[in-house]
C-alpha positions in Angstrom: 0.0 0.0 -0.2 1.5 3.5 -0.9 1.3 6.4 1.0 -0.1 9.5 0.4 3.1 10.9 0.3 4.5 8.7 -2.3 1.5 9.1 -4.4 2.5 13.2 -4.1 5.5 12.0 -5.7 4.5 10.1 -8.2 2.2 12.3 -9.8 4.8 15.0 -9.4 7.3 12.9 -11.3 5.0 12.1 -13.7 4.1 15.2 -14.6 7.8 16.6 -14.3 9.9 13.6 -15.5 13.2 15.4 -14.7 12.0 16.9 -11.2 13.8 16.6 -8.1 10.7 16.7 -5.4 10.3 17.0 -1.6 7.2 15.8 0.1 6.6 16.8 4.1 3.7 16.0 5.3 2.4 18.8 7.3 -0.8 17.0 8.6 0.3 16.7 12.5 0.6 20.3 12.9 -3.0 21.1 11.7 -5.0 18.8 14.3 -8.0 19.9 15.3 -8.4 22.3 12.2 -11.6 21.7 10.0 -10.3 20.4 7.5 -8.2 18.3 9.0 -11.9 16.2 10.1 -12.0 15.4 6.4 -9.2 13.0 6.4 -7.4 15.0 3.8 -3.9 16.2 4.4 -1.8 19.5 4.7 1.7 19.0 2.6 4.3 21.2 1.5 6.0 20.2 -1.7 9.2 21.5 -3.2 9.3 20.5 -7.2 12.9 21.7 -8.8 12.4 21.2 -12.8 13.1 22.6 -16.1 9.6 22.7 -16.9 9.1 25.4 -15.4 11.9 27.5 -17.4 10.3 30.9 -18.9 7.0 30.1 -16.4 5.9 33.0 -13.9 5.1 31.5 -10.2 1.7 31.4 -10.6 1.9 29.1 -13.9 4.1 27.0 -11.5 1.9 26.5 -9.0 -1.0 26.0 -11.6 1.4 23.2 -13.0 1.5 21.9 -9.9 -2.1 21.6 -9.0 -2.6 20.0 -12.4 -0.2 17.6 -11.9 -2.0 16.9 -8.1 -5.5 15.8 -10.0 -7.8 13.9 -7.9 -5.5 14.1 -4.9 -6.9 17.2 -4.2 -10.0 16.1 -3.8 -9.1 13.1 -2.2 -5.5 13.3 0.0 -4.8 16.9 0.2 -6.9 19.4 2.3 -3.8 22.0 1.9 -0.8 22.0 -0.5 2.0 24.9 -0.1 3.9 25.0 -3.0 7.5 26.0 -3.8 8.2 25.3 -7.5 11.5 26.4 -9.1 13.1 26.5 -12.2 16.1 23.9 -12.1 
């Protein structure tokens, strides 16, 4: 069985094959938060990829959200993104 962190990493690597990815589960910092009641988690991701070359920050964030796909509905309540050009 894969963890949520592993599913997030896999989705990012599939979308950005050349990337370096770090995923941190910060759900424990939000225990008792209304969003945590759904069972979805809070995560921080750092993605370094040449795919971001020429893209403004907002476009990089949108690309990361797009890579998350259904995980945003099933596993992720909050996502902090650090997306930089490798």
